[in-house]
C-alpha positions in Angstrom: 138.4 87.9 -5.7 140.5 89.3 -2.9 143.7 88.0 -1.6 145.0 88.4 1.8 148.6 88.5 2.8 149.8 85.8 5.1 151.4 86.9 8.3 155.2 86.9 8.5 156.6 83.7 9.8 157.3 83.5 13.5 161.0 82.9 12.8 161.5 86.5 11.7 161.4 87.9 15.3 164.2 85.7 16.7 166.4 86.6 13.7 165.7 90.3 14.3 166.6 89.9 18.0 169.9 88.1 17.1 170.7 90.9 14.7 170.1 93.5 17.4 172.2 91.5 19.8 175.1 91.3 17.3 174.9 95.0 16.8 174.9 95.8 20.5 177.5 93.3 21.4 180.6 94.9 19.8 179.7 98.3 21.3 179.9 97.3 24.9 183.6 96.3 24.9 184.9 99.4 23.1 182.9 101.6 25.5 184.2 99.8 28.5 187.7 99.9 27.1 187.5 103.6 26.5 186.4 104.1 30.1 189.3 102.0 31.4 191.8 103.9 29.2 190.4 107.3 30.3 190.5 106.4 34.0 194.1 105.1 33.7 195.1 108.4 31.9 193.3 110.4 34.5 195.2 108.7 37.4 198.5 109.0 35.4 198.0 112.8 35.1 196.4 113.5 38.5 198.8 111.5 40.6 201.7 114.0 40.2 199.3 116.8 41.0 198.2 115.0 44.2 201.9 114.5 45.2 202.5 118.2 44.6 199.5 119.3 46.7 200.6 116.9 49.5 203.9 118.8 49.8 202.2 122.2 50.3 202.2 123.5 53.8 201.9 126.9 55.4 205.6 126.8 56.5 206.7 126.2 52.9 204.4 128.9 51.6 205.9 131.4 54.2 209.4 130.5 53.0 208.4 131.1 49.3 207.1 134.5 50.1 210.1 135.4 52.3 212.4 137.9 50.6 215.3 137.4 53.0 217.5 136.1 50.2 217.0 139.1 48.0 214.3 137.4 45.9 210.8 138.6 45.9 208.1 136.2 44.6 205.8 139.1 43.9 208.4 140.9 41.8 209.3 137.6 40.0 205.6 137.1 39.3 205.4 140.5 37.7 208.5 139.7 35.6 207.0 136.5 34.4 203.8 138.3 33.4 205.8 140.9 31.4 207.8 138.2 29.6 204.8 135.9 29.0 202.4 138.6 27.8 205.0 140.3 25.5 206.1 136.9 24.0 202.4 136.0 23.5 201.5 139.3 21.8 204.5 139.2 19.4 203.8 135.5 18.5 200.1 136.1 17.9 200.6 139.1 15.7 203.4 137.6 13.6 201.7 134.2 13.4 198.4 135.6 12.3 199.9 137.7 9.5 202.2 134.9 8.3 199.5 132.2 8.6 197.1 134.3 6.5 199.8 134.9 3.9 200.7 131.2 3.6 197.0 130.1 3.5 195.4 132.8 1.3 198.2 134.7 -0.4 200.4 132.1 -2.0 203.5 133.2 -3.8 206.4 131.5 -5.6 208.3 129.5 -3.0 205.7 129.8 -0.3 205.6 126.0 0.2 209.4 125.9 0.5 209.3 128.8 3.0 206.6 127.1 5.1 208.6 123.8 5.1 211.7 125.7 6.3 209.7 127.2 9.1 208.4 123.8 10.1 212.0 122.4 10.0 213.0 124.8 12.8 210.9 122.6 15.1 213.9 120.2 15.1 216.3 122.9 16.3 216.7 122.6 20.1 216.8 125.9 22.1 219.9 124.7 24.0 221.9 124.4 20.7 221.7 128.1 19.9 221.7 129.6 23.3 225.3 130.9 22.9 224.7 132.7 19.6 221.5 134.1 21.0 223.4 135.4 24.1 226.0 137.1 21.9 223.3 138.7 19.6 221.3 140.0 22.6 224.5 141.4 24.1 225.4 143.2 20.9 222.0 144.8 20.5 221.8 145.8 24.2 219.0 143.4 25.2 221.0 141.0 27.3 219.9 141.0 30.9 216.6 142.5 29.7 213.0 141.1 30.0 212.3 142.3 26.5 215.2 140.3 25.1 214.0 137.1 26.9 210.4 137.7 25.5 211.7 138.1 22.0 213.7 134.9 22.2 210.7 132.9 23.5 208.5 134.4 20.9 210.9 133.4 18.1 210.9 129.8 19.3 207.1 129.7 19.5 206.6 131.2 16.0 206.8 127.9 14.0 204.0 126.3 15.9 202.0 129.5 15.9 202.4 129.9 12.1 201.4 126.3 11.6 198.2 126.6 13.7 197.2 129.9 12.1 197.9 128.7 8.6 195.6 125.7 9.1 193.0 127.9 10.7 192.9 130.3 7.8 193.0 127.5 5.3 189.8 126.0 6.8 187.9 129.2 6.2 186.0 129.2 2.8 187.7 131.5 0.3 184.2 132.8 -0.7 184.1 134.9 2.5 187.4 136.6 1.5 186.2 137.1 -2.1 182.9 138.6 -0.9 184.8 141.1 1.3 187.1 142.1 -1.5 184.1 142.6 -3.9 182.8 145.1 -1.3 186.1 147.0 -1.6 188.1 145.5 1.3 191.8 145.2 0.9 193.5 141.8 1.7 194.5 143.1 5.1 191.0 144.5 5.7 189.4 141.2 4.7 191.6 139.3 7.0 190.9 141.6 9.9 187.1 142.1 9.5 186.0 138.7 8.0 188.6 136.0 8.3 190.1 136.7 11.7 186.7 136.4 13.6 186.2 133.0 12.0 189.7 131.9 12.8 189.6 133.1 16.4 190.0 129.6 18.0 193.4 129.3 16.2 194.4 132.7 17.7 193.4 131.6 21.2 195.3 128.3 20.8 198.4 130.1 19.6 198.1 132.5 22.5 197.6 129.8 25.1 200.5 127.6 23.9 202.9 130.6 23.8 201.8 131.9 27.2 202.3 128.5 28.8 205.7 128.0 27.2 206.9 131.5 28.2 205.4 131.3 31.7 207.0 128.0 32.5 210.4 128.8 30.9 213.4 128.3 33.1 216.4 127.8 30.9 216.2 131.0 28.8 215.6 133.2 31.8 218.4 131.6 33.8 221.0 132.1 31.0 219.9 135.5 29.6 219.1 137.2 32.9 221.9 138.0 35.4 220.2 140.5 37.6 218.2 138.7 40.3 215.6 141.5 40.4 214.7 140.5 36.8 214.4 136.8 37.5 211.1 135.2 36.4 209.0 133.1 38.8 210.5 129.6 37.8 214.0 130.8 38.3 213.3 132.4 41.7 211.5 129.3 42.9 214.4 127.1 41.8 216.9 129.3 43.7 214.8 129.6 46.8 214.3 125.8 47.0 218.1 125.2 46.9 220.2 125.6 50.0 223.9 126.6 50.3 225.0 122.9 50.0 223.1 122.6 46.7 220.5 120.4 48.4 216.9 120.7 47.1 214.0 121.2 49.4 211.3 119.4 47.4 208.5 120.5 49.6 209.4 124.1 49.1 209.8 123.5 45.3 206.4 121.8 45.1 204.8 124.7 46.9 206.4 127.1 44.4 205.2 124.9 41.5 201.7 125.1 42.8 201.9 128.9 42.8 203.2 128.8 39.2 200.4 126.4 38.1 197.5 128.4 39.4 197.5 131.2 36.7 197.9 128.6 33.9 194.9 126.6 35.1 192.7 129.6 35.4 193.6 130.8 31.9 193.1 127.3 30.4 189.7 126.8 32.1 188.5 130.2 30.8 189.6 129.5 27.2 189.3 125.8 27.0 186.6 125.5 24.3 188.5 127.9 22.0 191.7 126.0 22.6 190.2 122.6 21.5 188.5 124.1 18.5 191.7 125.8 17.5 193.7 122.6 17.6 191.1 120.9 15.4 191.0 123.9 12.9 191.7 122.7 9.4 191.5 119.0 10.3 188.1 118.6 8.5 188.9 120.7 5.5 
């Protein structure tokens, strides 16, 4: 005797449809909300850029490139490149070595030392500008592009060490152990094995330092007295100010556009490494 299974009741299909509707329903609102938030943020960030571009004119561009006041934008551009690249190189090298030591070579008091480094985030640059000026004067680096670069590198080191420490901490220790079993020293293992994996952190550190040094105005204005050594932000600020201390905002916005272009190009080239570096260590 054979038995046949009865077909499923017809009420099952509406129940399934209701379940699917309940599943789809909550997803529509969050997606729409994300689009609204994203569009609002895009307008918020793009509006100042639009205002800046609206102020750009050939006349203002000609005034920016005019060296009649003893300031050369081309020379200032070169000074900014020297300061930014030097500060970036120093920060990347020191941050990489220190970050590797904190992540893979712990020592007694390393956590306290790392905490002290992070505490320096709370020290504003303006609070120590007078002692820095005196120190640079005593060692002969006042009114010197190298002195400005070292100062900017010092203030970018805490963030760089934090990023590199997290990047190296996210790399499995088995890679380092395998390299050391093959006879590599700790420095060799870091250079040949760990550093290529932590490359996004290096790029993020380099980008953040370069942007900070490139856009710096205060340190260059205080520590540099020779106008031929002025960086680009300082020169643009002086050129956009007249003898009555009035500000030509159209001229200033034109100079800002000139300053922004290199940063945008560098960011677009290294964007994917930058995002990966900021997320390094978050999923450990």
